[in-house]
C-alpha positions, 0 to 999 in steps of 0.5 A: 864544812862537814856538820855531823859526826859519823854514825858508827854504831846503832841501837834500835830497842824493840826492833829485832836485830838480825846481823852486823856487816862491815858497814850495814846493820840488819834488822829482821822485820818478819817478811822483810828486813830493815838495811841501815848503812852506817858510816864505818868504812872498811879496808883489806876487810878491816873495819877502821876505828873511825868512820867517814861522815855521811858516808852511809847516807851516800851509800844508801842514796846511790844504791837507791838510784842504781837499783832503780836504773838497772831494774829493767836488767834484773829485779832487786830487793828494795821495797822502799827507801822513803822514810814515810813509806817505811813508817807506813809499812812498819809503824815501829820505826817512827821513833827512829825517824831522825837516826834512819833518815836517808840511810835505810831501806826496807828490803825483801828477804832473800837467800844469799848466792854465796859468791861475789860477782865482780866485773872488771872493765879496767885493769887495776887492783888485785886484777893488775897484781895477777896480771903482772905475775901470770898474764891472767886475772882469776884464770882468764887469759888477757893480751900481752903488754897491758898497762896498769888501768887499761881499759879491757876490750870487753869486760870480764867476769871474776867472782870471789868468795863471799867470806863473813869474816876475813879476806874474800878470795878470787875463784875461777869461773869453773870453781863458781860453777861447782858451787852454784851450777852452770845455769845459775852461774850463766845467769849471774854472769849475763846479769852482772856484765849487763848491769855493769855495762849500762852503768859504765856507759852512763857514768861515763857520760857524766864524767866518771869511769867505773873501772870495776864493781862487785855485785851480789845476789839472792834467791827468792820464790820469784827467782834471783834478784840483785841484793846488798849494795850496787855501784857504790864507792865501797863496791866500785872503783870510781875514776874521774875521766878528766885526767884518766891516763893508763900506765898508773893508778888513778885519782879516785871518788872511792875508798881506794884513797883510804887504801893508798894511805893505809899502804903508807903505814907500818900495819899488817892489814889484821884487825884492829884497824888503825884511826884515820887521820882528820884530813883523810876522813874529810877528803874521803867524804867529799869524794863520796859526796861528789861521786854522788852529785855527779852521778845523780845531779843531786846534792846529798840530803842531810 
């Protein structure tokens, strides 16, 4: 039984506000940022009217887990997500302890690299739609005869634009090189695929297939680091390994469940987003919590 109401809006008087994303609110603390994951949920780049209880805590906690798991591949922006440690560094947060506990982290400032780095290990979603039309995904030739949800011989790197509002758009690797340069492209491609492969193998050993994921990077004076969120049910497709079968869409632990519901509505995928029914909200919250439990072996602390 879900005990808490979703946190949709956040007010932290005295803490300098920086920007609001679809899910995260960001505060500027001078030499660092405060990331707070709310319970808002977006689909098709539109924020829904109601949120998913504890979703922000899942996103924060699962990102914390993966940032630690992949730091041998690439450094990341996390300073601390421990509430006591955050208050030691920023005493002004003490008054908001109950609000921030479990859903926030202090991070290093970084200049965002203006592309989203998508790695696909299975053919699904927009990639499947592209393939059925052209036999390609983002200009990458794939073998004939693939079925929906098939595992690819090796992961493919398919970047997209990073839109502040509206829809992200897939771009070719050549277009990414034009935007960021060949050296940065090669680094981001290599690191993205390595992060995905390490996480995919671990998750599969726990009973979850990570079909694809979206990663973001930023520049600091020490080089390029992994930022934002990593390998969450918002940024990845998580499928239960038990019951996986190519040739159809898969059951999921991610927000594909919400997308599938929205596809049944007479809604043009433009704001405002519709209100989600209670059973969709409940089941989505359960799926997010279950993904966290399976991957980390821990129950989500509330």
